[in-house]
N, C-alpha and C positions, 0 to 999 in steps of 0.2 A: 867730492862726493856730493852726494846729491839727498835732498830732505823732499819731506812730503810737505806739503802746503797747503791748507785748510781741508786735506783729505782728499783733494780732488786733482792736483798736479804735482810735477817735481819740481822742485827750487835746483836750479843750477847756478845762482848766484855762489861768487868764490871760489868756483871749480877752476882746475886748470886743464888744459886741452893741448898736446903737442903738436897735434895734429885735426886733420878735420874728424867731423864723426856725425854720427846720424843718431838721432833720438825717437823711439818709436813708445806712443800710448795709446790706450785703449780707455775709451768713454763709457762707463755704465750709470744710465738714468735708471734711478732706484723708487718708481712711482708705487701707490698702493696696487695690492696682487687684486686680480679683478673676481667679484663674488658672484655667487648663483643663488641669492636667496629668494628667487622670484620664480623658481622653478618647477611650479606646480605644471602638471600636463592640462590639455583643455581638457572642460565637461565633454563626456561621452555624449555624441550628439543622438537625440532621441531616448536620452534617459527618463524611464519613465517606472512609476510604482516603488518599492521599499519604503514608503512613509514614516512606518513604525521604526524602520534601521535608522532610518535618517534621523528621527529625531533623538534616538538613543544617542547615535555620537554628538549631534549638536549639546545636547545637556551635559555630554564628558567634556567637550571641548569648553563650554560656556563659566569664566573667569566669575562669572557674578552668582554660580550657584552655590545653596547655603552649605552643601555638602562635600566641599572641594574634597578628593580621593588625596590621602597620604602619598601614594605612588605616583611617579612622573607619569610612567606609563598610562594612556587613557584606554585604547582600546584594541585587542586583537579580532580583525575580520577574519573569519576562517569559513572556508567551506569547499565544493565540488571545483574542479576545473572549468571554468564556463559559465560560472555562478553570477557573475558580475560584483567581485569585489574588490576590485581595484576600480571600476565604474562609481561603483559607493562611495569610496573613500576620499576619490578626488572630487565627487560632486559636495560631499559632506565638508572637504577641505576650502573649497571655494565660497560656500556658504558661509563658514566660519571667517575666513578673510576679510569678506563681504560686511561682515557685521563687525569690523576692528579688532578681532580678539587677537588676530597675530600680528602685529605691528613690526614686528622684528625678522620676518619673514617666513617662506616656506623653503625646507630642503626636502628633496623628492630625490629618491636613492631603489634601483629596481635591483634585489638582489639577486635575481635570476636563478632562484633557489632550486629550480626544479632541472634545471639545463643541466647537460653534462661536465660542465665548470662555472657550478656557482659563485657569486660574489663571495669571499670571505669576509669575516669581520675586521681584519687587520686592513683590507681592498677596502672596504665601506667606508672605514676611519679616514684612509688616507684621500678619498673621492670628498668626504664630507669636508674634512679642514679646509681642502682645495675651495670648495663651494663657499666656506666661511670666510675666504680672503686671505689664507693662510699660505705664503709663498712656498714654491716646492722645498726648496733648500732649508727649510726650517722646520719642515714635517719630520718628527722623531723618528727614527729604526724600528725601535720597538713597539709591540702592541700597545705594551701599560702604559708608554709613555704618549701614543699618540692618542690613548683613550683620555690621560689627563688633561692632553693640551686642548684637547675637544670639548670635555666638560668645561676647563677655564676659560674656553674662546666662548661659549655656550652665555657662561655667567657674564661676561664682560659683554654681549650683546644684551642680555636681556636689561642690564643696566642704562646702555647707550641706547638702544631702542624699543626694547620689551620685549614680549615672548615670542619664542619661535616654532612654530609648528613641525617636526619630521616627519615623513612619511616614508616609511621603509615596506617597498612593495615587495611582495611574492617571496616572502621569507621560507625555508623550508626546515629551520630548528632553531631553537631557544639560542645556541651559541653564536646564530648569523647575529640574532640582535641584543643580546644583553649589553656588550659592550657601547652600542648605541644608546643607550639611557642617558640623558643629561641630569646633570646633578642638581641644578637647578628647576625648583617646582614650579615655575611659571611655566616651564615650555611644556610640551605635550610630545609624545612619540605615539603613532600611529602604524597598526603592521597590519598586514594584510597575508594570509598565507593559506595553502590548500590543506594544512595541520591546524588541529587546535593548539594551543601553545599553553596550557595551566600552569607550565611550571614559570612564569613570567610575572605570575600575580596581576594579569589582565583582566581587566573588565572584558570579558569573553562577547561575542558577538556572531553567532555562526548562523551562515546563511542560508535559507532554504530557496528552492525554486520559485518561481513569482507565481502568485493566483491567477486561474483563469483571466480573470478580469484585468489584470495587469498585463497580463501574456499576450491579450486581445489589445489591447491599447497599445503595445509597443509593436506589433506589426503594423497596424493601422498608421500609427506616427512617422514608420521609419518607410513606410510607401509614399503617405505624402510628404513627407521632405523630400524625397527624388523626386514628387510630381504632384502638387495640391490638387490636381482631379483626379488622382488615383483612388477611387474608391472600392475596388477590389474586396477589402476585408470589412466594408460597411455594408455591402450590397450582399457579401455570403456570409452573415456571422456563423451558421452552422458550420459550415467549411471552414471557417478562420480558428472557431473552438476547435475542430476536432485537428487542424494544422497544429495548433498551441499541445494539444495532446501529445502529439506524434513526434512533436519536439520537448517531450517532459517537460515543458514551463520553464527550460532552461536559458537563458539570455544570449547564450551564446550560439545556442541552436536557432533560437528565433532570429536572433539577427543575422545568421545564417542564411535562414529560407527566406526572410526578407529580400537579402539581398537578390537570391536567386528571382525571385519575383519581379525584382526591379531591373536585373537584366534581361528578363522576356517581358515586355508588357504585355504581349498578349495570351499571356498562361493565366488561365484561370487557376484561383487557390486550391479547387477541387482536385484539379492534376496534380499538384506537388504532392497534396496529402495522399495520393493514389502511389505515388511514386515513392514514398514513406511507409507505404503500410507492410512490406514486407521485412520483418522484425531483423534479421540478419544483416539485410541490405542497407539499411535506415542509414548509418553513419558514413556510406560511400556516397548517400545526394547530402549529408549535411557537411556539405564543402563547395566552397566558394573560390575555391583558387587561390584564397590568402589563408583562411581561417578554415579550421577542421575541428570538429568535435571528437574525430578518432585520435587525432594528434596530440589535443588539450587532456586526454585521457592517460594517452600512452605515456607522456612524462611523468603522472604519477603514478601508474604501474610500472615502470623499469626501475623505479627507485625503492620496488617492495620487496624486502628478503623472501628467498623461495617458498618460507610455508605459507607466508601472507598471499604473494600470488597464485597459488595453488589453489587456498581458500577462497581467493576473489572469483576463480576460475570455476570452481565447482560450484558455488552460490549463483553464480549465473545461469548456472541448468538446472536449479531448483524450480520446484514449481509452485504456483501461489505467487501472490505478492509479497508476505512475508514468511521466514520459516523459525521454527522454534529451535532454541541451544541442542535439543534432542534430534534434530533433522540434520542440523549441522555435524554433530557429532559423526551421525549416519555415513553422510555423504562423504567427509574426509577418511573415515574408517579407524577414527581415533580411540584410544584407549580412555581417554577422558576429554570432555567439550574444552574446546581449543580456544579457551576465553581469551589468554592474552593476545592472542592472533586477532580475534574478533573485537577486542578494545583498539587494539593499534590500528585496526582497518578502520574504524569509528573515528578515530582520530586525524585521519586523513579525509574523511568524509566520503571514501570509497564505499564503506557501509555503515546503513545507519540503523539507527533503533528503530524497531519494527512496532507493531500496535501491542502494546505491554511488554512487561518487563521479561525477559529472556527470551526476545524475538527479533529477528533480523531482517533488515531490506534491503534492495539495492534500488537505485533510482534507474529507472526504463532503460535510459541510455548507457549506465554503467552496465547493465543486465545485458543489452546490446554488443556493448564491446566484449565482455566478458568472451560471451558466446563466441564472437568473432574470432578473438584468441584461440580457442578452443578449435574451432571449425579449419583453419590455418594450418594444424600440424595434426598429422596422423597418430602419433602419440598420445597428443593431449583427447584426441577424440575418442581411443581406448579408453583412455582413463576416467573422461566424462562418462561413457557408456555404462563402465562399470560403477561409479557411483549412482547413474542413475538407475541401476538393475538395483543396488544394494536398498535404493531407498525404496524404489517401488515394493521388494520383498518386505522391507517394515513396514511401510503403511499398510500393506494387505494382509499380515500377521496379526496387527493390533486392531487394524478393524475389523477383521474377522472376530477376534476378541469381543471387541466393543457390541457388534451385532449381535455375537453371542448372549451376551448380558441384555441387552433391549429384550431379546426374546425369550429369555429364560422363565421358565416355571417351575414352580414348585415340586420336587420330584427329579429335577434333570439334573445331570454333574454341576456342578458348579463351575462358571467360565473362568480364566484364567485371569490375573491382574486387575480387572477391575471387580471392585468388592460390591457394589451397588450400581443402579441406574445412573445415579446423578455421578458419578464417578466415569463411567463410559461416555455420556454426552458430553461433560466438560472437556474430554479428552477430543472427541468428535468435533465439538464447537470449535477448540482451538486449531484443528488440523483442517476446517472442512475445505477452505479455499485450494489449499495445497492436495487436498483428496481428489477434488475435481478435476483439477487441473492434471492431477498424475494418470486418472483412468484415461485421459486424452492419447496419453500415450501409446493409447492401445493401436492407433492408429501405424503405428512403428512395428513390424513382423517381431524383434528380439523382445519385446516387454507386452506383446497382444495378450497370452495366454494369463498372466498375472493380473495385468490391468482388467481383466476382465472379471476377475477373480473378485476384485477388489470393487467392480461398479456392481456388482450383486451384494456385497457385502455394505454398501452403500445405504440400499433401497429402503429398507427400515427406517433407517435416522433420517434420510432426506424427506417420507414422507413424515415422520413424529414431527421435525421443523419446519413442515409444510415449504420447503425447498423446492417448490416444482420445477424452477427454470433449470435448477442443478439438477433436479432429478432427471429432467427428459435430458439434457445434454450427455449425461453420464450412459445413461440407457442407449440412447443413441451410437456412441462410440462403442458400448460394448456391442452391441448387434450388428454394428459393419463388423467389428473386429471376428465376433464368433462365424458370422456369415463368411468371410473371407478364410477362416480357418476351417470351415465344413464342420463345425462343431454343433450340431443340431440343438442338442439339449440345451446349452446354453446361449443359443440365439432364441431357443422359447423362453430362458428365464427373463433376456434382455428384452426379448416382445411384451412379456408380463410385466415386467417394471416401468416400461415405455407406456403400456397401456393406463395404470393405475396414477401414473403420471400427469398425463393428458387427461383424465379423468377428473384429476382433483384440481387441475388448473383450468376447469370448464371447458375443455376441447374433447365433448362428448363424441360426435362421428368418427375424430382420430380415432380415440379409446376405443370404441367399438370394433374398427378395423384393425388394429394394433392385438387388441385379445383376441380377437377371431384369428390371426396368423399364428398365436401363439399357442391355443386350442389345437389347429392342426398340424402343428409340429410335435405336441406332447403324443396327440392320437397315432400321428405315423410313428412315432417313437416305442408306442408299448407303455408309454409313462401314465398309470391311470391315474396316479397321484397329481401327477402334474396337471393331468387331464382335468381333474376334478376341480384342483383349485382354479384354475383357468376359466373353467364355464361359471364358477361362482363368480369369479372377478367381472366376467362377463355379462353376468346376470344384473350387477349392479350398474354397468354402464349401459344396459337397455332400458333400465328404469328408467336413469336420468334423460335418456333420449327419448322417453315418452313410450316405449314399445313394451306395454306391461304384458302381454302375452306371453310375449317372448321373454322378457325376464323369470316370469314365473316357470316357464318348461326348462331354462337353462337355470336356474335354481335348484329345481327339483333334482336334474341331471346331477348336479354338484353333490347336492345333500345325499344322494343313490351310490355314487363313487366314492363320498367318504366313508359311508357305511360298509361297502364292499372291502374296503382296504385297509378300517380298522382305524381310523382318526376322530378322535373323539373331536378334538380342537377345530379339524377341515369342518365337522358334521354340525359342530355349535355354529360355529359362523355362518354355514349355508341356511341353517333354521332361522338364524337371527336377520337376514338378507333376505328369505323368501316370505318372514312376516313382516317386512316391510312392503317388499311388492303387491301381496295380499291386501293390505290395509289400504294401498292406494286402487287395488281392483276395486275396492268395496267389498271387499270379502273380511270384516273386521273381528269377527269371531275366532275364525279362522288364524288371524293374526296375531290374537291375545295366545292362541293355543300354540303357535308357532314360536314367538318370543319367549314363552313361559319354557319349551324344551330348551331353546337357546340357552336361556339364566341356568336353569337346573345343569345343563352339561357344562358347562364353563364353571360354574359352582364345583361341579363334583373333581373336574381337571385343576382347578385352584389357578385358573385365568382370572384373576379379579380385575385387568384394565377390561378385557373383553365384557366380562359380566355387567360390568359397568354400561357398556353399549348396549347391551341387552336390557338392564333397568330402563335406560333412556327410551328405547324403542316400544318397549313394554308401555311405558308412560303413555306413548302417543297414542297407541291402540287402544288401552283403556280409556282414555280421555276421549277417542272418538265412539265410543261404544257408551258412555256419557257416566262411566264410572270415575267421578270426578277426585274424591277422594284418595282411593288405591292409586289413581295417575300421580297426586302430589306425592305420595309415598314413594312409587317409582321414581319418580325424578331426583327423590331426596337421596334415596341410595345412590342413582349415577353419580350424582354431585359429591356423595361423600368419596366414593373412587377416585373422581377425576382428580379431585383436589390432593387427595393420596399420592396420584402419580404426577402431579405438578401438569396436569395436561389440562392447561388453561383455555386451548382453543374450545376442547369438547364442552370443559367447564361452563364456557359462553355459552355453547349451544343448549346445553342443559337449561341455565339459567334462563334464558331464553322461552324455552318449551313453560318452565314453572310459571314465568311472568304471563305468559296467554292462561294458565289453568286459573291464576288469580285473576284474571283480569274477566274470564268467563264466569267465574262464581263472583264478581262484581264487588272485590276486595283491591279497589286501586291503590291504596297505599301499598298493599303486600307487592302487589304487580311493580308497583314504581321503584320500591327497593330489589327487587329482582332485576331488573333492567338496570340499574347502577351497576349493580354488583358485577353484572354479565357486561357491562362496558369497562369494568377493572379486570375483569379475566381476559379479554378480548385485548386489552393493552397492555398486559404481563404478557400475551402469547403473538407478540407484534403483529396484531389485527387491527391498525386503525380504523379501516373504512366501517370493519364490524363494530369496533368501540363508539365511533359515532351514530350509527342506525341504532344501536342501544340507548345511548342518551336521547337521542331524537323521541324513541320510543315512551322513554320515561317522563317527556314532558307531555304526552299525550294518551295518558293510559287510558282515559274516558273518551277517546274517538274512534271512530270508524273510518276505514277497515282494518282489521287486527292484521297483522304481520302473519306468514302462513309459520307451521310449525317446522323443525328444522330436524332431521333424521342423520346424524351423525355417521 
C-alpha cells in the first residue's frame, strides 16, 4: 500500500511488488494567485475642464472629510454618451490615489452596460474576485456566495493594506452595480453610467456638456499635444468657438474634430466648421474611423423601449431649443402627456429638462441623431411629417387665439382660451422660439399655407415684445412662401409685417421699399382697406426717412381710405400719425387738431392702448405750441394707460417726454425723478441701452443740450 508523505509525494516503504512496476506522479506548485489591484486605466490625454466636478468627486473620496457618508457608494457619474464620464472618473481616481487615499489598491471593471452582451453582476463578481487574488477553484458557483466572498475579501484587504477604490464603468442598471457594494465603509465605489441611478442611494453627479471656454481649451490642447507648433485654434478663435458649438461642446465630438484636424495638418478650422454646418450630415463628419458620435448615441437608442424611441424621434423634429409638455403631447398624438416616457428619457440623458418646469430639450447632436434616424426610414418620415403637421396646426390655432386677445377691443366677441392679455402673452412668451422656428417650415410645400397663417398671427406679438429680428425672420419666410404659392393677399400681409419690423429695427429705407411693395399688391387686388393700412404704415416710414411732404400725403390717403370703408380704428390711427407728420413739418396747430381727433376716435371705439399713444403725441404738440401745463396733463394720461397695459417701453418714452417738459419749466428735481422712472420702465421692457441713457440724463438735468422728444 502507499501513503501520502507530508502531502507532496507517495510513500512506498513496506510495499511488496511481485514484478516490475511504474509509478507516475504529478507535481502542483500552489503559489499565491495574481492580483490586479492597480488596474486603473491611464489618464485621458488632453483632459481639461471639469474643475467643479473633479472637486466634487475628490470631496467624496476624502477620508478626512468632516461628514463622511454613511453609505459605501460614493458617486454615480451619469451623462450622455460621449460626455466624458469615464475620463472624469479615471482622472479623479488617479488624483485620489496620488494623495494616498487608497493604499489597498484600485479595482477597475468595465460593465459594457450598453453592448449587446453586457457584463452581469455575477460575471463582474467573478472578475473582481480574481483581481483580488482569489484562485479560480475557490470562487463559489452562486451569485450570493460570490458576493459574500467579495465583501469578506475586501474587508480583509482593508485590515491588511487599507481602503480600496472600485470603479465600475459603463453600468446600465442598478442590478449590475448593487452586488458590487463592499461591506466595509472604508472602501469606495464609483460608478459611471448613461443613466441616472437614484435607486442606489448614490451621490449623483450628472455631467453636462463643456463650457465654451473648456471646449476651446480641449481643442487647442489636443492639437498642441500632437504638434506643439499647431496654433490653428489660437490663430482663429472665432472659428474654433464655432467648431466647438457645432460639436455641441460634447467631449467625444470635440476629440473627434481635433483628430480630424491632426490628420490633415493643412486643413483650416473654418473648413471643418463648414463641413459640420449641414445639420443632418453633422454626425457623418464626426467620425475619425475609430470613434463615432452616431455609434455612441446608437448604443443608447437601441436599448430604448418602442414608446421611448418614438418619443425621442419626434422630439428631434420639434422646432425651437426646447418644448413644453403640451407640445410633446401634440407631437405624439397622445391622450395624456407622456410623462413616464419623458422621465425615463431624462434618466438616460437623451432628453434634458428645458428652460423651466414642464419643458424639455435635446442636445444638438442628439437632435441630429434623431433626425437622421427618421430620414433613413420612409415609414418614420411619414410619421414625422404627420407629427409636424399636427404641431403646426396646433401652434396656428392657439397663436391666432392669442393674437385675437392682443387685438381685442370692447364690443368685439371674446376670444377663445385666453381670458386676458397677460395670459395670452404668457403663452406666446413660453412658445416664442418654437413658433418662430415653426414658421420657417413654410419653405416646405406641405406646411406653407399653415406656416404663413402662423406668421401673420405673430406680427402684433413680436412688435409688442420688440423682437425685431424674429419678426423680420418670420415675415421673410411668410413672404417667400406666399409668393411661391401665388397668394398675393398673404404676400401683401407679409410685406407689410416685414416693413414694420424693418422700420422698428431702424432700417428705414428697406422699410419704405417693403411697404411700397405691400401697397402695390393691395391696390392690384382691389383691397381698399389693406391699401389704406399700408399707406398709413408707409407714411410713418417716410417720416422716419425725413420725407415729410410725402409722409403727409401718404397719411392723408390712409385717412381718406379708412373713412371710405368705415374703419374708425384705422381712421384714428391715421389721424394720430398725420398729426406727428404735421408737427414735424412745423404745422403745430394742425397737429394739435389731428391728435385731438385721434384721441376722440380711440375713446369712442374703446381702444385704450391707442388712446394712450394719442395722448402722448398730443402732449408733444401742446408742448411745442407752448402749452406746457396741458402737455404735462396729456403725458400723465398716456403714462396711466401704458402702465395699465404693462407697456413698459412706451411708458419709458412718455416719462422721457415728461422729464423734458419739467426740464423746460426749470423743475430739475421733477425731471430727474421722471428720468429715473424711465430707466426703471426701460429695464422692465428689456431695453438696457435706453435705460442707461435715461440714467445718464438723470445726472445732467440742468445741462444742455437736452435730448429730443420721442414719438411712440
